[in-house]
N, C-alpha and C positions, 0 to 999 in steps of 0.2 A: 504494500499499500504506500503510495507516494506521500511525502511530507505535506504536500499541498492539501491532499484529501483529509489528512489527519488534523488540519488546522481549520478553525471556524472561518468561513468567508466573511468579507466585509459586507456591511449593509449600506447600500447606496440609495439615497433619496435625493434626486436631483444632483446638485453639486456638493452635497454633504456625503462624506464617506466615514462611517463608523467602523473602526477596525474590528470591533467585537459586535456581532449582530444581535445585541441585546438592548432592548429599551426597558428602562426601569419604569414600571407603571406609576402614574401619578396617583398618590394616595392622600386624600383629605380625611379629616380636617387637621392640617398641620403635621402629617406623618412624613410626607416627602417634600422638603423645602430645600434650601440652598446647600445644606451640609450633605445630605444624601445625594442629591442630583449632581453636585460637583464631583463627589467621590466616584460615582459611576462614570461620569464623563472622562475623568482622569484615567480610567481603566479602558478607555476606548469605546465604551458603550454610549447610549444616549440617556442622560440624566434628566428626569422630569419633576418639576415642582407642581403641586396641586393648588389650584386657585380657590377651591370651594371654602367659603367662610374665612378667607385670609384676612387677618386684621380683627377677627372676631373677639380676641382677648384684649383689645385696646378700648379704653374708656369712651373714646369718641365714636366708636362703632355704633353705639346705641342711637346717636343723634344723626350720624352721617355715614351709614354703612358703605355706600358706593365709593365716596372719596377716600375713606379710610382703607378700604380694600385695594383701591388703585395705588395708594401710597405704599401699602405693605407689599404689593406685587412688585412695584419698582425697586424697592429695597432688596427684596429677595433675589431678583434677577441680577441686580448690580453686585450683590454680595457673592452670588454664585460665579459670576464672570471674573471676580477677583481671585477665586479659588481654582479656576480651571481655564484652559484654552480649548477644552473639548466641546462636544455638541450638547446643547442644553435645550430643553423643551418645557412647555407648560401644558397642563391638562385643564381645560376650561369646560365645565358642564354646560351644555346647551340650555338646560333647565334653569340655570342661574338667572335671577332677575337682572343682574349686572353683567350678563354675558357680553353684550356689545361693548360696554366700557372696558371690561377686562381684556377683550381681544384687542381693542385699539391701544390700550396701554402696553400690552405685550409686543405688539408690532412696533410701537414707538421705541421700545427698549431694545429692539432688534434681536428678539429671541429667535433661535434657529428654527424651532418647530412649534406649532400649536396643534395639540391633540384635542379633538372635540367629540364628546359622546354624551350619553344620557339625553338622547333626542337626536334628530337629524339636523346637522348644521347647514341648512339649505342656503343661508345667506352669508356664510363665512367669508367668501372672497371679497365681498363689498368693503370689508374693513382694511384691506391691504392698501397701503399708500403707494404712490408711484415710486418704483425703484426698490420696493421692499423685497428682501430676500427670504423672509419668513416662509417656511413650508407649511402647507395646510393638510392635516391628516385626520380624517374622520374616523371615529371608532364605531364600528358597526357589528351586527350579529347575523347578517344574511346577505346573499347575493342580490336580492331585490333592493335592499337599502343601498348597496353600492351603485346599482344602476340608476336609482332615483336621484342620488346625489350627483352622479356624473352628468346625467341629462340636464338637471337643473342648473348646475354650475356652468356648463358649456353654453346652454341657451341664454342664460341671463348675464353671465360674466365672462364668457369665453375663457374659462379656466378649467383645466383638468386637475383633479386631485393629485397631490404629490405622492401619496401612498394611502393605504388603508390598514388600520389595525382591526383584526377580526377577533372579537372576544367571545369565547365559548361560555357554556353555562357553569363551568367549574371555577370561575373567577370569584374574587372577593368583592364585597361592596355591592353596589346596585347592579342589577343584571338586566340585559335587554331581552328578556324572555318572559313569557307567562309562567306562572308557577308550575303548571302541568307540563310544560315543555322542558323544564330543567333536567329531569331524569329520563327524558325520552331520547333513546339512541339516535333518532332521526335529527336531533338538534345538537349532537355532539360536535366538538371542534373538528374531529376527524372527518365528519360529513360536510361541515360548513366550509372549511378551508378550500377543498377542491372546487366547490361550487362557486365561491367568490373568485378564485383564480381564473376559472374558465370564463366567467362573465367579464372580468377586468381585462383579460387578454383580447377580447373583442374590441374594446375601446383603446387599448394600447396600439393596436394595428391601425385603427381608424384615425387616431390623433397623433400617431407617431411619437408617443411618450411612454416611457417606462413608468409603471404604477406598481411599486412593490407592495406585496401583501404580507402583513406581519401577523403571526399567530399569537393568541393570548388566552389566558384562562386555564389554570391548573398545570401550567408547565413548571416542572420542579427540578429536573436533572439535566445534565449534559446530554444524556441519551434521549431525553424528551426533545431537546433542541434539534438533535440530528434527525429525529423522526419527522418533525414538522418541516425542516429544510428539504427532506426527501419528498415530502408531500407537495413541495413547490413554494413554500413560504420563503420569503427573502430574509426573515429574521423572526425573533420572538419578543414578546413583551412579558416581563415578569414583575410582579408586585410583592406578593407574599414573602418570597425568599429574601427580599431586601429589608424587611421590617426588623429581622433579628440580626442587624449589623450595628456596629459601634457608631457609624456615621448617621444612621436613621435619626430623623429629627424628633421622634416620639420619645416619651419618657421611658426610663428603665422598667417601670411597672407595666407599661403598655407592652413592651417587648416580652416581658416575663409571661404575660397572658398567652402569648403564642407558644412559648416553651412548655408551659404547664398544661395546655389544652390536650384533650384526647379526641380521637376521631368522632366519638359520639357527641362531643361538644359543639361540633360544627353544625349550624342550623340555618334554615331559611326563615327570614322574617318578612313581614309586610311593612315596608318603610313608609313613614309619613309622606314621602315625596311621590307615593303612588306606584312604586316599583318593588318587586321582590328583591331581597338582598341577602348575602351570605355573611354570617357573623359568628362570633364565639359566644356560646351560651353563658350567661352569668345571672346573678341575682336580679340585676336591673331589668333584663329582658324577661326573666321569669315572672317578675311582678307585673310587668306590662302585659304579658300574655294572660295573666290571671285576673286582669282587670283592676289591679290594685293601684294603678296610676290614673290620674284624672285628666280630662281633656285640657289641652294646652292652648292658650291664646297667644298667637305670635305677634310680636311687635316689629319683627324685621322683614318678614316675607321675602327671604333671600332666595327661595326656590319657587319658580312659577307654578310648578305642579304639586307643591306641598299641600296635603289635605289637613291643614293645621286645625280646622274646625272640629275634626273628628279625632285628631291625634292625641294620645296620652302624654306625649313628650315632644320637646323640640329636638330634632335629630342633630342639628348643627351644635347645639349646646351639649348634647349627650356625647358626640364625637370629640368635641373640644375637651370635655372633662376626661374622657378616656385617654386622649393624647397626653394630658398632663399627669395621668396615673390615678385619677379619681374615679375608679371603676364602679364604685357604689352608685355613682350618678351618671353612668355612661356605659358604653360597650365598644368592643373592637370589631370592625369589619375584618374578614380574613378569607382567603381562598380555601378551597376544599382540602388542600394538602398542608394546611398550617400545622396540623398535629404532628407532622413528620419532622418539624424543626426541634432540635434538641440543645442548641447552643448559640450564643451570640459570637459572631466572627466579624472581621473587617470586610469591607467591600472588596478589597484586593484578594483576600483569602477566598471569598465566595466566588468571584470571577475565575480565579485560578482553578478552583475545584471543579467548576462547571466545564472549563476548558479540558481538564484532565478526564472527566467523565465522558465528554464528547469524543476525545481522542481514543479512549478505551473502547467506546462503542463502535467507532469506525474500525478499529483493529480487530475487534472480535466478530465483526460482521453482523452486528445486531440490526 
């Protein structure tokens, strides 16, 4: 087996070349910010900061959430750029009430990539200023979503997506599937990836532009990475693995939740934002499910789709508490494989171990 085949290929998105084909998934609230993103970028991957509820812990957020969030985003991007010369991205949920303002801020700060999910980012290209080099990458869960976005962007903005992240049902956090689809084999990542690739290839030929497809959701080992590259993906996105790293921006208690959890602790919840989500079971969620928490009246309305009139808690506040380690008043989102994590390592150690597993898988013919 040649040395080239034993080494992970580069991930190329337009004029961006990531030496390691790993995108670190954007994790809110406050789990992946400048510390984690810059560490991943320094290892040749794409480091991603999550925008959701950014600045939520600042006193001025209560009276001016949008401007506070924008200021916090600018600070995080600038901080990350001082820590790395690598590729940096931001994850901006389409469902955010401040979506347009956050996108404009990220473009103005010359972020390398914007990843946009939790809804179809049908108007995303309109926020690119003339000469902007920011790449636009929707996060989707089906070939149909990819086609809708391509047709809309080309017709209205003459813009072809720079890549797609395809997130399967084993991901952590909010999921782009109905609850009954999550365990249905027909919606598995192995099924979805070839479908999206086939659809995207049609438009690559039509518009003469490479549109890499990145696999996401439940990817845990170097062998998993090899598997999805062989299915035709250009790279992978991994979130859960990066939580248990020294550089992750969450508290030690948040990281310990991952290390302590068992397989049976990983559960699907109905999030206040109107989507199913995957999280680690704890007393807070058990009380919520048992009806021991009371409806929450939202003063922020940070998520357009949030069913706050019916919700027993504010999800932004719950996730912020968890990020700080106050798990009695919050909970941790996590991917299906979170229970497999047993120790906290550095980002460098994690990436090197993934590369080693990848190489071993190639050599063993897996």
